[in-house]
C-alpha positions as CSV (number, residue, x, y, z in Angstrom):
1,X,0.0,0.0,0.0
2,X,1.4,3.4,-1.0
3,X,2.2,6.1,1.5
4,X,-0.1,9.1,1.0
5,X,-0.2,12.7,2.3
6,X,-2.3,15.7,1.9
7,X,-2.1,19.3,3.2
8,X,-5.2,21.4,3.0
9,X,-8.0,23.1,4.9
10,X,-10.9,20.6,5.3
11,X,-13.5,23.3,5.2
12,X,-12.6,23.9,1.6
13,X,-11.1,20.7,0.4
14,X,-13.5,17.7,0.0
15,X,-10.7,15.1,-0.1
16,X,-9.4,16.3,3.3
17,X,-12.9,16.3,4.8
18,X,-13.5,12.8,3.5
19,X,-10.2,11.6,5.0
20,X,-10.8,13.1,8.4
21,X,-14.4,14.0,8.9
22,X,-13.0,17.0,10.7
23,X,-13.7,20.7,9.8
24,X,-10.8,23.1,10.0
25,X,-10.5,26.5,8.3
26,X,-6.7,26.4,8.0
27,X,-4.5,23.8,6.2
28,X,-3.2,20.8,8.2
29,X,-1.3,17.6,7.5
30,X,-2.9,14.2,6.9
31,X,-0.8,11.2,6.1
32,X,-1.3,7.5,5.7
33,X,1.3,4.8,6.2
34,X,0.0,1.3,5.5
35,X,-3.5,1.4,6.9
36,X,-2.8,3.9,9.7
37,X,-3.8,7.5,9.3
38,X,-2.5,10.5,11.2
39,X,-3.2,14.2,11.3
40,X,-1.0,17.0,12.8
41,X,-3.1,19.9,14.0
42,X,-2.3,23.3,15.5
43,X,-2.8,23.7,19.2
44,X,-5.9,25.7,18.3
45,X,-7.5,22.6,16.8
46,X,-5.8,19.6,18.4
47,X,-8.1,19.0,21.3
48,X,-11.2,19.3,19.0
49,X,-9.5,17.0,16.6
50,X,-8.8,14.3,19.2
51,X,-12.5,14.4,20.0
52,X,-13.9,14.3,16.5
53,X,-11.4,13.5,13.7
54,X,-11.7,10.0,12.3
55,X,-8.0,9.2,12.2
56,X,-5.9,6.7,14.0
57,X,-3.7,9.4,15.6
58,X,-4.1,13.2,16.2
59,X,-0.8,14.9,17.0
60,X,0.1,18.4,18.1
61,X,1.9,20.6,15.7
62,X,3.8,22.5,18.4
63,X,5.1,19.2,19.8
64,X,6.2,18.1,16.4
65,X,8.0,21.4,15.8
66,X,9.7,21.2,19.2
67,X,10.8,17.7,18.5
68,X,12.3,18.6,15.1
69,X,13.7,22.0,15.9
70,X,11.6,24.2,13.6
71,X,8.6,26.5,13.8
72,X,5.0,26.2,12.6
73,X,5.8,28.8,9.9
74,X,8.4,26.6,8.4
75,X,5.7,24.4,6.8
76,X,7.8,22.3,4.4
77,X,10.5,21.8,7.0
78,X,8.3,20.4,9.7
79,X,6.3,18.3,7.3
80,X,9.5,16.8,5.9
81,X,10.8,16.2,9.3
82,X,7.6,14.6,10.5
83,X,7.5,12.3,7.5
84,X,11.1,11.3,7.6
85,X,10.9,10.5,11.3
86,X,8.2,8.0,10.3
87,X,10.3,6.6,7.4
88,X,8.1,8.2,4.8
89,X,10.3,9.6,2.0
90,X,7.9,8.8,-1.0
91,X,4.2,9.5,-1.1
92,X,1.2,9.9,-3.3
93,X,-0.6,13.3,-3.2
94,X,-3.9,14.6,-4.7
95,X,-3.6,16.1,-8.2
96,X,-4.4,19.5,-6.7
97,X,-1.7,19.3,-3.9
98,X,0.0,22.8,-3.6
99,X,2.7,23.0,-6.2
100,X,5.0,25.3,-4.2
101,X,4.8,23.1,-1.2
102,X,5.5,20.0,-3.3
103,X,8.6,21.6,-4.8
104,X,9.9,22.6,-1.3
105,X,9.3,19.1,0.0
106,X,11.1,17.7,-3.0
107,X,14.2,19.8,-2.2
108,X,14.0,18.4,1.4
109,X,14.1,14.8,0.2
110,X,10.4,13.9,0.0
111,X,9.4,12.5,-3.4
112,X,5.8,13.2,-4.2
113,X,3.8,11.7,-7.0
114,X,0.3,13.0,-8.0
115,X,-2.5,10.4,-8.0
116,X,-3.7,9.3,-11.4
117,X,-7.3,10.4,-11.3
118,X,-9.1,10.8,-8.0
119,X,-7.2,10.7,-4.7
120,X,-10.2,8.9,-3.1
121,X,-12.0,7.2,-6.0
122,X,-14.2,5.5,-3.5
123,X,-15.9,8.8,-3.0
124,X,-17.9,8.1,-6.1
125,X,-19.8,5.3,-4.4
126,X,-21.8,6.5,-1.4
127,X,-22.3,4.5,1.7
128,X,-25.8,4.3,3.2
129,X,-24.8,6.8,5.8
130,X,-23.6,9.2,3.2
131,X,-26.8,8.9,1.2
132,X,-28.7,9.7,4.4
133,X,-26.6,12.9,4.9
134,X,-27.2,13.9,1.3
135,X,-30.9,13.3,1.7
136,X,-30.8,15.6,4.8
137,X,-29.2,18.2,2.7
138,X,-31.8,17.8,0.0
139,X,-34.6,18.3,2.6
140,X,-32.9,21.7,3.3
141,X,-32.7,22.5,-0.4
142,X,-36.4,21.8,-0.6
143,X,-37.0,24.3,2.2
144,X,-35.5,27.0,-0.1
145,X,-37.8,26.0,-3.0
146,X,-40.8,25.9,-0.6
147,X,-40.0,29.5,0.3
148,X,-40.0,30.5,-3.4
149,X,-43.5,28.9,-3.8
150,X,-44.8,30.8,-0.8
151,X,-43.5,34.2,-2.1
152,X,-44.5,33.7,-5.7
153,X,-48.0,32.5,-4.6
154,X,-48.4,35.6,-2.5
155,X,-47.0,38.0,-5.1
156,X,-49.1,40.3,-7.2
157,X,-48.8,41.4,-10.9
158,X,-48.4,45.1,-11.5
159,X,-49.6,46.9,-14.6
160,X,-46.2,46.6,-16.2
161,X,-46.2,42.8,-15.6
162,X,-43.5,43.1,-12.8
163,X,-44.2,41.0,-9.7
164,X,-44.6,42.8,-6.4
165,X,-44.5,41.3,-2.9
166,X,-45.0,43.0,0.5
167,X,-45.4,46.4,-1.2
168,X,-42.4,46.5,-3.4
169,X,-40.9,44.9,-6.6
170,X,-40.0,41.3,-6.4
171,X,-36.5,40.9,-7.8
172,X,-34.2,38.0,-8.3
173,X,-31.9,39.3,-5.6
174,X,-34.7,39.6,-3.1
175,X,-35.9,36.1,-3.7
176,X,-32.4,34.8,-3.5
177,X,-32.0,36.4,-0.1
178,X,-35.2,34.8,1.1
179,X,-34.1,31.4,-0.1
180,X,-30.6,31.7,1.5
181,X,-32.1,32.9,4.8
182,X,-34.5,30.0,5.0
183,X,-31.7,27.6,4.3
184,X,-29.4,29.3,6.9
185,X,-32.1,28.9,9.6
186,X,-32.2,25.2,8.7
187,X,-28.5,24.6,9.2
188,X,-27.3,25.0,5.6
189,X,-25.3,27.5,3.6
190,X,-26.5,28.5,0.2
191,X,-24.3,30.6,-2.2
192,X,-24.7,31.1,-5.9
193,X,-28.5,30.5,-5.7
194,X,-30.1,30.9,-9.1
195,X,-33.3,32.8,-9.6
196,X,-33.3,33.7,-13.3
197,X,-36.4,34.8,-15.2
198,X,-37.2,35.5,-18.8
199,X,-34.2,35.8,-21.1
200,X,-31.8,35.3,-18.2
201,X,-33.2,31.7,-17.8
202,X,-31.7,30.9,-21.2
203,X,-28.2,30.8,-19.6
204,X,-28.1,27.8,-17.3
205,X,-25.7,29.3,-14.7
206,X,-27.0,32.9,-14.8
207,X,-27.8,33.7,-11.2
208,X,-30.4,36.3,-12.2
209,X,-30.9,39.9,-11.4
210,X,-33.6,42.6,-11.5
211,X,-37.4,42.5,-11.5
212,X,-39.2,39.2,-12.0
213,X,-42.1,39.4,-14.4
214,X,-45.4,37.6,-14.9
215,X,-45.9,35.0,-17.6
216,X,-42.2,34.4,-17.9
217,X,-40.5,31.1,-16.8
218,X,-38.3,31.5,-13.7
219,X,-35.6,28.9,-13.1
220,X,-34.8,28.5,-9.4
221,X,-31.7,26.3,-8.7
222,X,-30.9,25.8,-5.0
223,X,-27.8,23.9,-3.8
224,X,-27.0,24.2,-0.1
225,X,-24.1,22.7,1.8
226,X,-24.8,21.5,5.3
227,X,-22.7,23.2,7.9
228,X,-22.3,20.2,10.1
229,X,-21.5,17.5,7.5
230,X,-20.2,19.3,4.4
231,X,-22.6,17.3,2.2
232,X,-24.6,19.1,-0.5
233,X,-28.2,19.1,-1.8
234,X,-29.3,20.2,-5.3
235,X,-32.7,20.9,-6.7
236,X,-34.1,22.9,-9.5
237,X,-37.7,23.9,-10.2
238,X,-39.1,26.2,-12.9
239,X,-42.1,28.4,-12.1
240,X,-44.4,30.9,-13.7
241,X,-46.6,33.5,-12.1
242,X,-49.5,34.2,-14.3
243,X,-50.5,32.4,-17.5
244,X,-47.9,30.8,-19.7
245,X,-48.1,31.0,-23.5
246,X,-48.9,27.9,-25.4
247,X,-45.2,27.7,-26.6
248,X,-43.8,28.2,-23.1
249,X,-46.2,25.5,-21.7
250,X,-45.1,23.1,-24.4
251,X,-41.4,23.8,-23.5
252,X,-42.1,23.1,-19.8
253,X,-44.0,19.9,-20.4
254,X,-41.5,18.6,-22.9
255,X,-38.7,18.9,-20.2
256,X,-40.9,17.5,-17.5
257,X,-41.8,14.5,-19.6
258,X,-38.2,13.7,-20.3
259,X,-37.2,14.1,-16.6
260,X,-40.0,11.7,-15.6
261,X,-38.8,9.3,-18.3
262,X,-35.2,9.4,-17.1
263,X,-36.3,8.8,-13.5
264,X,-38.0,5.6,-14.7
265,X,-35.3,4.4,-17.1
266,X,-32.0,5.2,-15.4
267,X,-30.5,2.5,-13.2
268,X,-27.2,0.8,-12.6
269,X,-25.7,-0.5,-15.8
270,X,-27.4,2.1,-18.1
271,X,-24.9,3.8,-20.4
272,X,-25.3,7.5,-19.5
273,X,-23.5,8.7,-22.6
274,X,-25.8,6.8,-24.9
275,X,-28.9,7.9,-22.9
276,X,-27.9,11.6,-23.3
277,X,-27.6,11.2,-27.1
278,X,-31.0,9.6,-27.3
279,X,-32.4,12.4,-25.1
280,X,-31.1,15.1,-27.4
281,X,-32.6,13.3,-30.4
282,X,-36.0,13.1,-28.6
283,X,-35.8,16.9,-27.8
284,X,-35.0,17.5,-31.5
285,X,-38.0,15.5,-32.6
286,X,-40.1,17.6,-30.2
287,X,-38.9,20.7,-32.0
288,X,-36.0,21.7,-29.9
289,X,-32.7,20.9,-31.6
290,X,-29.4,21.6,-29.8
291,X,-27.0,23.9,-31.5
292,X,-26.4,27.6,-32.0
293,X,-28.8,30.3,-33.2
294,X,-27.9,34.0,-33.7
295,X,-24.7,33.5,-31.8
296,X,-26.3,31.8,-28.7
297,X,-26.5,28.2,-27.6
298,X,-30.0,26.7,-27.8
299,X,-31.7,23.5,-26.9
300,X,-30.2,21.0,-24.4
301,X,-26.5,21.9,-24.3
302,X,-25.5,20.7,-20.8
303,X,-25.2,17.3,-19.3
304,X,-28.2,15.4,-17.9
305,X,-26.6,15.2,-14.5
306,X,-23.6,15.0,-12.2
307,X,-22.5,13.4,-9.0
308,X,-23.3,15.2,-5.7
309,X,-21.7,14.6,-2.3
310,X,-18.9,16.6,-0.6
311,X,-18.8,18.7,-3.8
312,X,-21.8,20.1,-5.6
313,X,-20.3,18.9,-8.9
314,X,-18.3,15.7,-8.5
315,X,-17.8,12.4,-10.3
316,X,-19.6,10.9,-12.0
317,X,-21.1,12.8,-14.9
318,X,-24.0,10.8,-16.3
319,X,-22.3,11.1,-19.7
320,X,-19.1,9.4,-18.3
321,X,-20.4,5.9,-18.9
322,X,-22.4,3.2,-17.2
323,X,-24.1,4.1,-14.0
324,X,-23.1,2.2,-10.8
325,X,-24.9,1.1,-7.7
326,X,-24.3,3.6,-4.9
327,X,-23.8,6.7,-7.0
328,X,-25.8,9.8,-6.1
329,X,-26.5,12.0,-9.1
330,X,-28.7,14.8,-10.3
331,X,-31.2,14.3,-13.1
332,X,-31.7,17.7,-14.7
333,X,-32.8,18.0,-18.3
334,X,-33.3,21.5,-19.5
335,X,-34.2,23.5,-22.7
336,X,-33.1,27.0,-23.4
337,X,-34.8,29.0,-26.2
338,X,-33.8,32.7,-26.4
339,X,-37.0,34.7,-27.1
340,X,-39.1,32.2,-25.3
341,X,-37.3,31.3,-22.1
342,X,-35.6,28.5,-20.3
343,X,-36.9,25.5,-18.3
344,X,-35.0,23.0,-16.1
345,X,-36.3,20.5,-13.6
346,X,-33.8,18.7,-11.3
347,X,-34.1,15.9,-8.7
348,X,-31.3,14.2,-6.8
349,X,-31.3,10.4,-6.9
350,X,-29.4,7.4,-5.6
351,X,-28.6,4.7,-8.2
352,X,-29.5,1.2,-7.1
353,X,-29.7,-2.2,-8.8
354,X,-32.7,-2.3,-10.9
355,X,-33.8,1.3,-10.3
356,X,-32.9,4.7,-9.1
357,X,-34.4,6.0,-5.8
358,X,-35.5,9.6,-5.8
359,X,-34.2,11.5,-2.8
360,X,-36.3,14.5,-3.7
361,X,-39.9,14.9,-2.5
362,X,-41.2,18.3,-3.8
363,X,-43.9,18.4,-6.4
364,X,-43.3,19.8,-9.9
365,X,-46.4,21.9,-10.6
366,X,-45.2,25.2,-12.0
367,X,-48.0,27.7,-12.5
368,X,-48.5,29.8,-9.4
């Protein structure tokens, strides 16, 4: 078994959080020799680490520095000394290991080799406990969407078709703030929340800004991270306040029908790449080809879904190949037609033998 090391802040690095199950805002050292894992933490974190980190040993950085005659600020020096004292002179690191630190360690006699592919490939297959944590995050994401439904239902339509709520114009920013606040009160953290209406909804990652208007599709994409666990939820719903045009209603129901179809047909062993190709062909047959028109992308020009766990976008992409039992993925077809609008509907599912299990409970009615 290869020696392995990592140096990162677990609050921001999913591999470090996966390795330790310990949140820390500053970088620390994790290493594995054989099957034994160790972390070296600052005095600020070491007692908390001893209580909660899921490692075989939790050591004090100040004691390590004293032992090797260096200071905490001499990062490469104390890491090299700590490793050499444990007869580790070669180790595998994640592909995103800090380059400058790797070069310094190399000069100090520690040979590092980046992992080919994922540092923890097992992250792709979720344990039952992980699926439960992701499901809990999805419940919080649904709280955000529920807040949207409440506000849009209570909103009014002004003479210029803008929406008003509680006496003032309802904007994307205002609705984003309400979503994020509801999620914060439920133990999650939402950033980058999408509330994009009208033409803005034709760009899948446009967050949205300005007044929301009646009879235009509004894409709402909510993806909170849970403060206690680091796991993410992910849900998208499309709404309309008022009466949709015949063309917009057809767009919505075309997307919804394909999402429902995917939820029935996807399962372990299905080739996701082939499924996406077939989906684009069905969209084209329905009148929505994927391509470019007047300099803009139109149709279904993103993937059908992606893995969700300790990252909001992680392996696998549905298009990567055959689905596997234990994966957690989003299923989110969308159509984007400038001049008409954009629609996307997304659920989070667990892949299981013979089926997929939907972790999402919210309904998909869209006219409010």
